[in-house]
PDB file of N, CA, C and O in Angstrom:
ATOM      1  N   MET A   1      93.610-116.589  45.924  1.00  0.00           N
ATOM      2  CA  MET A   1      93.744-115.439  47.245  1.00  0.00           C
ATOM      3  C   MET A   1      93.575-116.204  48.581  1.00  0.00           C
ATOM      4  O   MET A   1      93.647-117.418  48.773  1.00  0.00           O
ATOM      5  N   HIS A   2      93.435-115.622  49.091  1.00  0.00           N
ATOM      6  CA  HIS A   2      93.390-116.438  50.809  1.00  0.00           C
ATOM      7  C   HIS A   2      92.641-115.011  51.487  1.00  0.00           C
ATOM      8  O   HIS A   2      92.653-113.784  51.381  1.00  0.00           O
ATOM      9  N   LEU A   3      91.916-116.256  52.344  1.00  0.00           N
ATOM     10  CA  LEU A   3      90.243-115.468  53.020  1.00  0.00           C
ATOM     11  C   LEU A   3      90.746-113.641  53.603  1.00  0.00           C
ATOM     12  O   LEU A   3      90.203-112.552  53.787  1.00  0.00           O
ATOM     13  N   ASN A   4      91.974-114.210  53.692  1.00  0.00           N
ATOM     14  CA  ASN A   4      91.874-112.614  55.529  1.00  0.00           C
ATOM     15  C   ASN A   4      92.699-111.418  53.728  1.00  0.00           C
ATOM     16  O   ASN A   4      93.216-110.320  53.930  1.00  0.00           O
ATOM     17  N   GLU A   5      92.628-111.809  52.786  1.00  0.00           N
ATOM     18  CA  GLU A   5      92.178-110.395  51.567  1.00  0.00           C
ATOM     19  C   GLU A   5      91.235-110.265  51.748  1.00  0.00           C
ATOM     20  O   GLU A   5      91.035-109.473  52.668  1.00  0.00           O
ATOM     21  N   ALA A   6      90.110-110.804  51.163  1.00  0.00           N
ATOM     22  CA  ALA A   6      88.447-110.582  51.118  1.00  0.00           C
ATOM     23  C   ALA A   6      87.705-109.403  51.960  1.00  0.00           C
ATOM     24  O   ALA A   6      87.592-109.131  53.155  1.00  0.00           O
ATOM     25  N   GLN A   7      87.109-108.654  50.329  1.00  0.00           N
ATOM     26  CA  GLN A   7      86.896-107.800  50.762  1.00  0.00           C
ATOM     27  C   GLN A   7      85.308-107.745  51.422  1.00  0.00           C
ATOM     28  O   GLN A   7      84.486-108.657  51.334  1.00  0.00           O
ATOM     29  N   LYS A   8      85.107-106.445  52.097  1.00  0.00           N
ATOM     30  CA  LYS A   8      83.904-106.981  52.619  1.00  0.00           C
ATOM     31  C   LYS A   8      82.131-106.796  51.499  1.00  0.00           C
ATOM     32  O   LYS A   8      82.355-106.386  50.361  1.00  0.00           O
ATOM     33  N   ASP A   9      81.058-106.992  51.728  1.00  0.00           N
ATOM     34  CA  ASP A   9      80.178-107.070  50.976  1.00  0.00           C
ATOM     35  C   ASP A   9      80.355-107.917  49.186  1.00  0.00           C
ATOM     36  O   ASP A   9      79.835-107.798  48.077  1.00  0.00           O
ATOM     37  N   LYS A  10      80.985-108.415  49.578  1.00  0.00           N
ATOM     38  CA  LYS A  10      82.068-110.079  48.772  1.00  0.00           C
ATOM     39  C   LYS A  10      81.158-111.143  48.908  1.00  0.00           C
ATOM     40  O   LYS A  10      80.443-111.279  49.901  1.00  0.00           O
ATOM     41  N   ASP A  11      81.166-112.232  47.516  1.00  0.00           N
ATOM     42  CA  ASP A  11      80.378-113.183  47.515  1.00  0.00           C
ATOM     43  C   ASP A  11      81.737-113.993  46.978  1.00  0.00           C
ATOM     44  O   ASP A  11      81.908-113.975  45.759  1.00  0.00           O
ATOM     45  N   TYR A  12      82.611-114.625  47.710  1.00  0.00           N
ATOM     46  CA  TYR A  12      83.151-115.645  47.153  1.00  0.00           C
ATOM     47  C   TYR A  12      83.102-117.637  47.234  1.00  0.00           C
ATOM     48  O   TYR A  12      82.155-118.316  47.632  1.00  0.00           O
ATOM     49  N   ILE A  13      84.289-118.074  46.775  1.00  0.00           N
ATOM     50  CA  ILE A  13      83.696-119.929  45.997  1.00  0.00           C
ATOM     51  C   ILE A  13      85.066-120.446  46.947  1.00  0.00           C
ATOM     52  O   ILE A  13      86.028-120.652  46.207  1.00  0.00           O
ATOM     53  N   VAL A  14      85.336-120.674  48.256  1.00  0.00           N
ATOM     54  CA  VAL A  14      85.905-121.719  49.132  1.00  0.00           C
ATOM     55  C   VAL A  14      86.469-122.322  47.826  1.00  0.00           C
ATOM     56  O   VAL A  14      85.872-121.947  46.817  1.00  0.00           O
ATOM     57  N   LYS A  15      87.620-123.281  47.612  1.00  0.00           N
ATOM     58  CA  LYS A  15      88.454-122.906  46.795  1.00  0.00           C
ATOM     59  C   LYS A  15      89.725-124.475  47.367  1.00  0.00           C
ATOM     60  O   LYS A  15      90.306-125.147  46.515  1.00  0.00           O
ATOM     61  N   SER A  16      89.862-124.695  48.677  1.00  0.00           N
ATOM     62  CA  SER A  16      90.035-125.652  49.608  1.00  0.00           C
ATOM     63  C   SER A  16      90.528-124.635  50.983  1.00  0.00           C
ATOM     64  O   SER A  16      90.491-123.405  51.019  1.00  0.00           O
ATOM     65  N   ILE A  17      90.872-125.341  51.794  1.00  0.00           N
ATOM     66  CA  ILE A  17      91.156-125.292  53.611  1.00  0.00           C
ATOM     67  C   ILE A  17      92.326-125.924  53.757  1.00  0.00           C
ATOM     68  O   ILE A  17      92.415-127.092  53.379  1.00  0.00           O
ATOM     69  N   GLY A  18      93.601-125.155  54.420  1.00  0.00           N
ATOM     70  CA  GLY A  18      94.450-126.335  54.461  1.00  0.00           C
ATOM     71  C   GLY A  18      95.015-125.840  56.453  1.00  0.00           C
ATOM     72  O   GLY A  18      95.862-125.048  56.865  1.00  0.00           O
ATOM     73  N   LEU A  19      94.219-126.604  57.053  1.00  0.00           N
ATOM     74  CA  LEU A  19      94.413-126.229  58.899  1.00  0.00           C
ATOM     75  C   LEU A  19      94.642-127.695  58.565  1.00  0.00           C
ATOM     76  O   LEU A  19      94.630-128.402  57.558  1.00  0.00           O
ATOM     77  N   PRO A  20      94.868-127.837  59.935  1.00  0.00           N
ATOM     78  CA  PRO A  20      95.140-128.554  61.076  1.00  0.00           C
ATOM     79  C   PRO A  20      94.080-129.726  60.655  1.00  0.00           C
ATOM     80  O   PRO A  20      93.033-129.223  60.248  1.00  0.00           O
ATOM     81  N   PHE A  21      94.073-131.031  60.646  1.00  0.00           N
ATOM     82  CA  PHE A  21      93.389-131.891  60.270  1.00  0.00           C
ATOM     83  C   PHE A  21      91.802-131.397  61.257  1.00  0.00           C
ATOM     84  O   PHE A  21      90.725-131.275  60.674  1.00  0.00           O
ATOM     85  N   GLU A  22      91.921-131.214  62.474  1.00  0.00           N
ATOM     86  CA  GLU A  22      90.434-131.711  63.296  1.00  0.00           C
ATOM     87  C   GLU A  22      90.254-130.065  64.139  1.00  0.00           C
ATOM     88  O   GLU A  22      90.029-129.806  65.321  1.00  0.00           O
ATOM     89  N   THR A  23      90.481-129.106  62.857  1.00  0.00           N
ATOM     90  CA  THR A  23      90.272-127.792  62.304  1.00  0.00           C
ATOM     91  C   THR A  23      89.293-127.304  61.044  1.00  0.00           C
ATOM     92  O   THR A  23      88.442-126.425  60.906  1.00  0.00           O
ATOM     93  N   GLU A  24      89.850-128.311  60.226  1.00  0.00           N
ATOM     94  CA  GLU A  24      89.401-128.517  58.894  1.00  0.00           C
ATOM     95  C   GLU A  24      88.294-129.389  59.348  1.00  0.00           C
ATOM     96  O   GLU A  24      87.282-129.218  58.669  1.00  0.00           O
ATOM     97  N   ARG A  25      88.137-130.551  60.585  1.00  0.00           N
ATOM     98  CA  ARG A  25      86.907-131.994  60.162  1.00  0.00           C
ATOM     99  C   ARG A  25      86.265-131.014  60.755  1.00  0.00           C
ATOM    100  O   ARG A  25      85.059-131.207  60.604  1.00  0.00           O
ATOM    101  N   ARG A  26      86.586-129.551  61.674  1.00  0.00           N
ATOM    102  CA  ARG A  26      84.825-128.935  62.778  1.00  0.00           C
ATOM    103  C   ARG A  26      84.293-127.674  61.561  1.00  0.00           C
ATOM    104  O   ARG A  26      83.136-127.259  61.639  1.00  0.00           O
ATOM    105  N   LEU A  27      85.554-126.956  60.105  1.00  0.00           N
ATOM    106  CA  LEU A  27      84.967-126.229  59.836  1.00  0.00           C
ATOM    107  C   LEU A  27      83.874-127.086  58.920  1.00  0.00           C
ATOM    108  O   LEU A  27      82.678-126.939  59.168  1.00  0.00           O
ATOM    109  N   GLN A  28      84.301-127.983  57.859  1.00  0.00           N
ATOM    110  CA  GLN A  28      83.304-129.390  56.782  1.00  0.00           C
ATOM    111  C   GLN A  28      82.470-129.635  58.337  1.00  0.00           C
ATOM    112  O   GLN A  28      81.720-130.591  58.142  1.00  0.00           O
ATOM    113  N   ALA A  29      82.362-129.301  59.331  1.00  0.00           N
ATOM    114  CA  ALA A  29      81.031-129.838  60.324  1.00  0.00           C
ATOM    115  C   ALA A  29      79.669-128.445  59.828  1.00  0.00           C
ATOM    116  O   ALA A  29      78.497-128.447  59.451  1.00  0.00           O
ATOM    117  N   LEU A  30      80.761-127.401  60.135  1.00  0.00           N
ATOM    118  CA  LEU A  30      80.140-126.035  60.266  1.00  0.00           C
ATOM    119  C   LEU A  30      78.816-125.862  58.147  1.00  0.00           C
ATOM    120  O   LEU A  30      77.771-125.290  57.838  1.00  0.00           O
ATOM    121  N   GLY A  31      79.784-126.704  57.452  1.00  0.00           N
ATOM    122  CA  GLY A  31      79.551-126.591  55.842  1.00  0.00           C
ATOM    123  C   GLY A  31      80.642-125.854  55.229  1.00  0.00           C
ATOM    124  O   GLY A  31      80.566-125.122  54.242  1.00  0.00           O
ATOM    125  N   MET A  32      81.516-126.090  55.824  1.00  0.00           N
ATOM    126  CA  MET A  32      82.959-124.844  54.869  1.00  0.00           C
ATOM    127  C   MET A  32      83.654-126.029  53.949  1.00  0.00           C
ATOM    128  O   MET A  32      84.711-126.617  54.178  1.00  0.00           O
ATOM    129  N   THR A  33      82.449-126.259  52.475  1.00  0.00           N
ATOM    130  CA  THR A  33      83.820-127.247  52.423  1.00  0.00           C
ATOM    131  C   THR A  33      84.137-126.890  51.195  1.00  0.00           C
ATOM    132  O   THR A  33      83.874-125.709  50.968  1.00  0.00           O
ATOM    133  N   ASP A  34      84.816-127.738  49.922  1.00  0.00           N
ATOM    134  CA  ASP A  34      84.922-126.911  48.526  1.00  0.00           C
ATOM    135  C   ASP A  34      83.877-126.688  47.695  1.00  0.00           C
ATOM    136  O   ASP A  34      83.034-127.573  47.547  1.00  0.00           O
ATOM    137  N   ASP A  35      83.765-125.339  46.957  1.00  0.00           N
ATOM    138  CA  ASP A  35      82.770-124.461  46.250  1.00  0.00           C
ATOM    139  C   ASP A  35      82.435-124.498  47.774  1.00  0.00           C
ATOM    140  O   ASP A  35      82.554-125.423  48.577  1.00  0.00           O
ATOM    141  N   THR A  36      81.982-123.223  47.937  1.00  0.00           N
ATOM    142  CA  THR A  36      80.383-123.642  49.233  1.00  0.00           C
ATOM    143  C   THR A  36      80.852-122.038  48.989  1.00  0.00           C
ATOM    144  O   THR A  36      82.005-121.620  48.876  1.00  0.00           O
ATOM    145  N   PRO A  37      79.324-121.114  48.935  1.00  0.00           N
ATOM    146  CA  PRO A  37      80.036-119.985  48.010  1.00  0.00           C
ATOM    147  C   PRO A  37      79.817-118.803  49.891  1.00  0.00           C
ATOM    148  O   PRO A  37      78.712-118.845  50.434  1.00  0.00           O
ATOM    149  N   ILE A  38      80.286-118.449  50.162  1.00  0.00           N
ATOM    150  CA  ILE A  38      81.008-117.427  51.053  1.00  0.00           C
ATOM    151  C   ILE A  38      80.165-115.586  51.212  1.00  0.00           C
ATOM    152  O   ILE A  38      79.682-115.021  50.231  1.00  0.00           O
ATOM    153  N   ARG A  39      80.174-115.162  52.183  1.00  0.00           N
ATOM    154  CA  ARG A  39      80.486-113.849  52.277  1.00  0.00           C
ATOM    155  C   ARG A  39      80.951-112.958  52.931  1.00  0.00           C
ATOM    156  O   ARG A  39      80.474-113.259  54.026  1.00  0.00           O
ATOM    157  N   VAL A  40      81.366-112.321  53.056  1.00  0.00           N
ATOM    158  CA  VAL A  40      82.030-111.832  53.673  1.00  0.00           C
ATOM    159  C   VAL A  40      81.157-110.618  54.153  1.00  0.00           C
ATOM    160  O   VAL A  40      80.460-109.980  53.363  1.00  0.00           O
ATOM    161  N   VAL A  41      81.242-110.311  55.607  1.00  0.00           N
ATOM    162  CA  VAL A  41      79.490-109.814  56.349  1.00  0.00           C
ATOM    163  C   VAL A  41      80.575-107.974  57.341  1.00  0.00           C
ATOM    164  O   VAL A  41      80.201-106.815  57.520  1.00  0.00           O
ATOM    165  N   ASN A  42      81.888-108.716  57.681  1.00  0.00           N
ATOM    166  CA  ASN A  42      82.621-107.689  58.221  1.00  0.00           C
ATOM    167  C   ASN A  42      83.897-107.613  58.680  1.00  0.00           C
ATOM    168  O   ASN A  42      84.041-108.553  59.462  1.00  0.00           O
ATOM    169  N   ARG A  43      85.092-106.855  58.581  1.00  0.00           N
ATOM    170  CA  ARG A  43      85.902-107.671  58.529  1.00  0.00           C
ATOM    171  C   ARG A  43      86.220-106.000  59.822  1.00  0.00           C
ATOM    172  O   ARG A  43      85.953-104.800  59.753  1.00  0.00           O
ATOM    173  N   LYS A  44      86.978-107.011  60.954  1.00  0.00           N
ATOM    174  CA  LYS A  44      88.033-106.803  62.079  1.00  0.00           C
ATOM    175  C   LYS A  44      89.089-106.348  62.107  1.00  0.00           C
ATOM    176  O   LYS A  44      89.439-107.435  62.567  1.00  0.00           O
ATOM    177  N   GLY A  45      90.155-105.689  62.062  1.00  0.00           N
ATOM    178  CA  GLY A  45      90.749-105.519  62.092  1.00  0.00           C
ATOM    179  C   GLY A  45      92.055-106.453  60.784  1.00  0.00           C
ATOM    180  O   GLY A  45      91.812-106.332  59.583  1.00  0.00           O
ATOM    181  N   LYS A  46      93.415-107.359  61.274  1.00  0.00           N
ATOM    182  CA  LYS A  46      93.958-107.489  60.805  1.00  0.00           C
ATOM    183  C   LYS A  46      93.580-109.260  60.623  1.00  0.00           C
ATOM    184  O   LYS A  46      94.152-110.194  61.186  1.00  0.00           O
ATOM    185  N   GLY A  47      92.359-109.318  59.586  1.00  0.00           N
ATOM    186  CA  GLY A  47      92.174-110.688  59.396  1.00  0.00           C
ATOM    187  C   GLY A  47      91.591-111.429  59.590  1.00  0.00           C
ATOM    188  O   GLY A  47      91.765-112.532  59.071  1.00  0.00           O
ATOM    189  N   ILE A  48      90.400-111.110  60.627  1.00  0.00           N
ATOM    190  CA  ILE A  48      89.875-110.484  61.077  1.00  0.00           C
ATOM    191  C   ILE A  48      88.422-110.787  60.603  1.00  0.00           C
ATOM    192  O   ILE A  48      87.997-109.785  60.029  1.00  0.00           O
ATOM    193  N   LEU A  49      87.567-111.714  60.623  1.00  0.00           N
ATOM    194  CA  LEU A  49      86.192-111.775  59.523  1.00  0.00           C
ATOM    195  C   LEU A  49      84.830-112.435  60.079  1.00  0.00           C
ATOM    196  O   LEU A  49      84.512-113.605  60.288  1.00  0.00           O
ATOM    197  N   VAL A  50      84.195-111.277  60.224  1.00  0.00           N
ATOM    198  CA  VAL A  50      82.697-111.668  59.764  1.00  0.00           C
ATOM    199  C   VAL A  50      82.008-112.523  58.940  1.00  0.00           C
ATOM    200  O   VAL A  50      82.505-111.853  58.036  1.00  0.00           O
ATOM    201  N   VAL A  51      81.288-113.426  58.311  1.00  0.00           N
ATOM    202  CA  VAL A  51      80.844-114.671  57.383  1.00  0.00           C
ATOM    203  C   VAL A  51      80.366-115.277  57.398  1.00  0.00           C
ATOM    204  O   VAL A  51      80.399-116.153  58.262  1.00  0.00           O
ATOM    205  N   LYS A  52      79.176-115.211  55.949  1.00  0.00           N
ATOM    206  CA  LYS A  52      77.755-115.466  56.634  1.00  0.00           C
ATOM    207  C   LYS A  52      78.443-117.052  55.634  1.00  0.00           C
ATOM    208  O   LYS A  52      79.212-117.283  54.700  1.00  0.00           O
ATOM    209  N   LEU A  53      77.598-117.764  56.546  1.00  0.00           N
ATOM    210  CA  LEU A  53      78.162-119.551  55.199  1.00  0.00           C
ATOM    211  C   LEU A  53      76.814-119.927  55.183  1.00  0.00           C
ATOM    212  O   LEU A  53      76.039-119.697  56.111  1.00  0.00           O
ATOM    213  N   ARG A  54      76.502-120.542  54.072  1.00  0.00           N
ATOM    214  CA  ARG A  54      75.182-121.301  54.408  1.00  0.00           C
ATOM    215  C   ARG A  54      73.868-120.752  55.604  1.00  0.00           C
ATOM    216  O   ARG A  54      72.909-121.423  55.984  1.00  0.00           O
ATOM    217  N   GLY A  55      74.166-119.579  55.930  1.00  0.00           N
ATOM    218  CA  GLY A  55      72.307-118.594  56.776  1.00  0.00           C
ATOM    219  C   GLY A  55      73.405-118.576  57.801  1.00  0.00           C
ATOM    220  O   GLY A  55      72.841-117.900  58.662  1.00  0.00           O
ATOM    221  N   THR A  56      74.738-118.893  58.360  1.00  0.00           N
ATOM    222  CA  THR A  56      74.413-118.598  59.441  1.00  0.00           C
ATOM    223  C   THR A  56      75.744-117.780  59.629  1.00  0.00           C
ATOM    224  O   THR A  56      76.434-118.114  58.666  1.00  0.00           O
ATOM    225  N   ARG A  57      76.607-116.675  60.556  1.00  0.00           N
ATOM    226  CA  ARG A  57      77.395-116.088  60.961  1.00  0.00           C
ATOM    227  C   ARG A  57      78.496-116.143  61.677  1.00  0.00           C
ATOM    228  O   ARG A  57      78.561-115.621  62.790  1.00  0.00           O
ATOM    229  N   PHE A  58      79.286-116.652  61.233  1.00  0.00           N
ATOM    230  CA  PHE A  58      80.707-117.122  61.722  1.00  0.00           C
ATOM    231  C   PHE A  58      81.500-116.175  61.761  1.00  0.00           C
ATOM    232  O   PHE A  58      81.781-115.868  60.602  1.00  0.00           O
ATOM    233  N   ALA A  59      82.120-115.414  62.633  1.00  0.00           N
ATOM    234  CA  ALA A  59      83.440-114.819  63.245  1.00  0.00           C
ATOM    235  C   ALA A  59      85.091-115.860  62.796  1.00  0.00           C
ATOM    236  O   ALA A  59      85.405-116.821  63.498  1.00  0.00           O
ATOM    237  N   PHE A  60      85.677-115.566  61.951  1.00  0.00           N
ATOM    238  CA  PHE A  60      87.301-116.369  62.000  1.00  0.00           C
ATOM    239  C   PHE A  60      88.052-115.001  62.415  1.00  0.00           C
ATOM    240  O   PHE A  60      87.879-113.786  62.512  1.00  0.00           O
ATOM    241  N   GLY A  61      89.066-116.097  62.604  1.00  0.00           N
ATOM    242  CA  GLY A  61      90.577-115.618  63.532  1.00  0.00           C
ATOM    243  C   GLY A  61      91.522-114.563  62.118  1.00  0.00           C
ATOM    244  O   GLY A  61      90.680-113.933  61.478  1.00  0.00           O
ATOM    245  N   TYR A  62      92.291-114.427  61.843  1.00  0.00           N
ATOM    246  CA  TYR A  62      93.325-113.736  61.277  1.00  0.00           C
ATOM    247  C   TYR A  62      94.078-115.311  60.804  1.00  0.00           C
ATOM    248  O   TYR A  62      94.120-115.505  59.589  1.00  0.00           O
ATOM    249  N   ASN A  63      94.746-116.575  61.849  1.00  0.00           N
ATOM    250  CA  ASN A  63      95.651-117.964  62.012  1.00  0.00           C
ATOM    251  C   ASN A  63      94.382-118.745  61.069  1.00  0.00           C
ATOM    252  O   ASN A  63      94.683-119.902  60.774  1.00  0.00           O
ATOM    253  N   ILE A  64      93.053-118.296  60.572  1.00  0.00           N
ATOM    254  CA  ILE A  64      91.892-119.819  60.716  1.00  0.00           C
ATOM    255  C   ILE A  64      92.078-118.241  59.090  1.00  0.00           C
ATOM    256  O   ILE A  64      93.071-118.658  58.493  1.00  0.00           O
ATOM    257  N   THR A  65      91.710-117.173  58.477  1.00  0.00           N
ATOM    258  CA  THR A  65      91.053-117.000  57.396  1.00  0.00           C
ATOM    259  C   THR A  65      92.706-117.303  56.444  1.00  0.00           C
ATOM    260  O   THR A  65      92.763-117.589  55.248  1.00  0.00           O
ATOM    261  N   LYS A  66      93.840-117.147  57.334  1.00  0.00           N
ATOM    262  CA  LYS A  66      94.896-117.080  56.387  1.00  0.00           C
ATOM    263  C   LYS A  66      95.320-118.347  55.035  1.00  0.00           C
ATOM    264  O   LYS A  66      95.658-118.261  53.854  1.00  0.00           O
ATOM    265  N   ASN A  67      95.118-119.261  55.824  1.00  0.00           N
ATOM    266  CA  ASN A  67      95.099-120.805  55.607  1.00  0.00           C
ATOM    267  C   ASN A  67      93.967-121.222  54.576  1.00  0.00           C
ATOM    268  O   ASN A  67      94.021-122.314  54.011  1.00  0.00           O
ATOM    269  N   ILE A  68      92.763-120.159  54.310  1.00  0.00           N
ATOM    270  CA  ILE A  68      91.704-120.523  53.350  1.00  0.00           C
ATOM    271  C   ILE A  68      91.227-120.437  52.340  1.00  0.00           C
ATOM    272  O   ILE A  68      90.072-120.040  52.494  1.00  0.00           O
ATOM    273  N   GLU A  69      91.460-120.588  51.329  1.00  0.00           N
ATOM    274  CA  GLU A  69      91.210-120.156  49.830  1.00  0.00           C
ATOM    275  C   GLU A  69      90.649-119.868  49.113  1.00  0.00           C
ATOM    276  O   GLU A  69      90.305-120.959  48.660  1.00  0.00           O
ATOM    277  N   VAL A  70      90.090-119.002  48.402  1.00  0.00           N
ATOM    278  CA  VAL A  70      88.917-118.753  47.962  1.00  0.00           C
ATOM    279  C   VAL A  70      89.351-117.592  46.152  1.00  0.00           C
ATOM    280  O   VAL A  70      90.260-116.974  45.597  1.00  0.00           O
ATOM    281  N   GLU A  71      88.339-117.873  46.045  1.00  0.00           N
ATOM    282  CA  GLU A  71      87.870-117.035  44.470  1.00  0.00           C
ATOM    283  C   GLU A  71      86.953-116.160  44.257  1.00  0.00           C
ATOM    284  O   GLU A  71      85.922-116.398  44.888  1.00  0.00           O
ATOM    285  N   GLU A  72      86.931-115.417  43.738  1.00  0.00           N
ATOM    286  CA  GLU A  72      85.600-114.337  43.623  1.00  0.00           C
ATOM    287  C   GLU A  72      84.516-114.760  43.277  1.00  0.00           C
ATOM    288  O   GLU A  72      84.444-114.837  42.051  1.00  0.00           O
ATOM    289  N   ALA A  73      83.563-115.095  43.833  1.00  0.00           N
ATOM    290  CA  ALA A  73      82.614-115.263  43.075  1.00  0.00           C
ATOM    291  C   ALA A  73      81.544-114.720  41.636  1.00  0.00           C
ATOM    292  O   ALA A  73      81.056-113.590  41.633  1.00  0.00           O
ATOM    293  N   PRO A  74      81.370-115.444  40.803  1.00  0.00           N
ATOM    294  CA  PRO A  74      80.713-114.644  39.559  1.00  0.00           C
ATOM    295  C   PRO A  74      79.821-114.258  40.456  1.00  0.00           C
ATOM    296  O   PRO A  74      79.711-114.370  41.677  1.00  0.00           O
ATOM    297  N   ASP A  75      78.893-113.535  39.168  1.00  0.00           N
ATOM    298  CA  ASP A  75      78.108-112.559  39.013  1.00  0.00           C
ATOM    299  C   ASP A  75      76.997-112.713  39.513  1.00  0.00           C
ATOM    300  O   ASP A  75      76.208-112.124  40.252  1.00  0.00           O
ATOM    301  N   GLU A  76      77.099-113.622  38.961  1.00  0.00           N
ATOM    302  CA  GLU A  76      74.981-114.409  39.212  1.00  0.00           C
ATOM    303  C   GLU A  76      74.651-115.047  40.975  1.00  0.00           C
ATOM    304  O   GLU A  76      73.659-115.151  41.697  1.00  0.00           O
ATOM    305  N   GLN A  77      76.328-115.401  41.094  1.00  0.00           N
ATOM    306  CA  GLN A  77      75.305-115.466  42.389  1.00  0.00           C
ATOM    307  C   GLN A  77      76.365-115.293  43.360  1.00  0.00           C
ATOM    308  O   GLN A  77      77.322-115.756  43.982  1.00  0.00           O
ATOM    309  N   GLN A  78      75.461-114.178  43.053  1.00  0.00           N
ATOM    310  CA  GLN A  78      76.683-112.784  44.427  1.00  0.00           C
ATOM    311  C   GLN A  78      74.749-112.476  44.628  1.00  0.00           C
ATOM    312  O   GLN A  78      73.939-112.379  43.706  1.00  0.00           O
ATOM    313  N   GLN A  79      74.520-112.400  45.855  1.00  0.00           N
ATOM    314  CA  GLN A  79      72.973-111.621  47.041  1.00  0.00           C
ATOM    315  C   GLN A  79      73.390-110.015  46.429  1.00  0.00           C
ATOM    316  O   GLN A  79      72.759-109.027  46.805  1.00  0.00           O
TER     317      GLN A  79
END
């Protein structure tokens, strides 16, 4: 599934990022790499999400969230 389909207050694991090179490198510099846990804090409209990533909150628009593949985190990883 893609991040834009994620539900609020659930934990996910980043599986892959399919964005242009510079954008993908920027997200990696912020800490979003493969197998990183991520929590959806809030949803704002179509695919716009506020997420918690490595202790920091970020807002991502639809054009970014639709290109990040995630899977639900196992129950023992959820906060």
